[in-house]
N, C-alpha and C positions, 0 to 999 in steps of 0.2 A: 493610489488610484487603480483599481483594477481592471485588466483587459478583459473583453468582452467576446474575444478571439480566439480561436485555438490557434495554434503553430501547425503549421502544415508543410508537405515536401520531407525530403529525407537527406537534402544537401548538407546537412551538419548532424547527419545522424554517426554516435560511434559505433564504432568496431571494434572486437577482439580475436583474433584469429578467425575470421570468417562470421563470427557469430554477433547478431546484434544484439546491442546491450538497451536494456530496458531497466527501466525504475517504476515502483509505486509504492504509495502507500495503504496502510490501513487504518484508515481513520474512525477515530473513537472516541468516546463520552463516557460520561460516570451516569446512569439513568438518575433522574429526579421523580422523585416520590410526587402523589397528588399535594401534601402537603409543603413542597417546594423546598424539600433539605436532599442533600446529593446521600445517595446510598452507593456508597464506596466500595461496595462487594459486587455492586452488579453493572456489570460494563456492558455498552450496547455498539456495534461497529455499524460503520456508512459502507452497504455493498450498493454495486450500481450496476445496470443491464447491458450486456455488450450491445456493440453498434447494432449487430447482427437481430438483435432480440433473444435471441436462444441463452437463457441463462445469466445468474449475476456471478458478479467478481467483485475484486478491488481494484481501485482507479490504479492505471499503469500505462506506461506509454515509453517512446524512446528518449532517451540521455542523449543530449545534443552536446555537441564542443563547444561551445560558448557557454557552461552553466556547469556548476556542481551536483554533485548525486543527489545531495538534499535540496539543491533548488528545481532541479527536474523532478523530483519527486513532490513538492510542492507544487510547481505550475501544471502538473498532470494533476492530480488531486483538485484544484481548482478548476481545470479545464472541464474535466470529467465530472466532476461529483460537487461542485459549487461550494467547497468549503475551506475553508482558511483554517491555521493553526500553527501549532508548533512541531516541528519535523523533530522527531528522538532518535536517539542510535540506533543504527542499522539493526536490523533482524537477522540478515545472512544475503547469502549469494546461490541462485541456484542456477544450473543447467538444465535446457527443456528442449523439448522439438515442439515445432509449431503444429496446432492441430489443423493447418491449412497448407501451409507451405512444407517443403521439405528442407528444412532449416533449422537450425539451433538457436537458441536464444540463451544470453546470459542476463538473469534477471536479480535485479536488487529491491531489497524492500524496507521499509521503514515504518514505525508507528508517526500518526501524525493525531496529536491532541486536539480537536476540535473545539475552535474559539469562537469562531464565525460561521452562520450559515447563510448563504446568499439567496434571494428570492432570484435573480437571475444569474445565470452563466453560458460559458462558451458552447457547452454540450446540451444542453437543457432540452434541445427540440430532438434531440435523439439517444438520449440516456434518460431512463427512470432512477431516481434513487431512493434507498428505502434504509430506514437504523432498524436492527435487528439484535436479535442476543448471537452472543457468539457460538450457542449450541445450533440456532439457527442457518448462522452463517457457514459453518463445518457443511451442513447438511447441503445450503443452494451455491457453494462456492464452487466454480468449473474447474479450476485448476488444482492441481494435488500440491503446489511449489505454495501456493499462496494460503492453502489450508496448513502447511506446516509454519508458513510465516506467522499466522496466527497463532497456534500452541504455541510458539517462542513467545509471542506477546503475551499471551495471559498467563505461563508461567513466571515472564517477567515482571508483569503486573501484579500477580500475588507473591513472589517473591521481595518485591520492594515494600509489601506493609510488614515484612518481618526481618526486615533487615537493615542494618546503618547505611547511611550513604556511600560511604567508602567502600562496601562490600559489595554493593549494587552495581556501582561504577566499575569496577573490578570484573566484574561478570559479563557488564556489557561489553568490554572491551574484547575479551574473551570469546565472545559470540560473532562479534564482527569478523575474527580473523576464520572462524570456519567457516565451511561451503559445502555444497553435494560436489562429488565428483563428476567427471565432465560428460557429456551428451556425446551418445553414439547414435548414427544415423544410420546402423546395418539394423 
């Protein structure tokens, strides 16, 4: 059963050295052509509107103390975008400054291979969702760190078509260990 209510409040919110920890997903699928066959080369990603309605982004939100990173990523994607799927290996960790608050965040991003798109979801009345090409996503996404995560996902998907599974897994593990430098408020 799927919960149709978003979690609220920050009493379970995780922080690391004063930085709020957030987690998100890049929901994706392979485009289906009119004849019904999959075009493995063409990937579509799902973007959502910000709650304030100014621009598009990938679903993300607070990582809470009673869940794993993957569980938080899946929950946020369900609440904000109304899709369910398989959360895959992490794309990385970024440090960034809030555009509206004078604080730094620590953000984790994951790819989510969409298996189901719901007609009803918790934030359907405050967000729009739209399937678009990777190129379009790079143009409309509000956050630089989400664009970097998208680039990592695209490289991973491209390399998975040309590498044996063992090599692909090793590269994913290496990418998870990498990150971006600390956020500076100055």
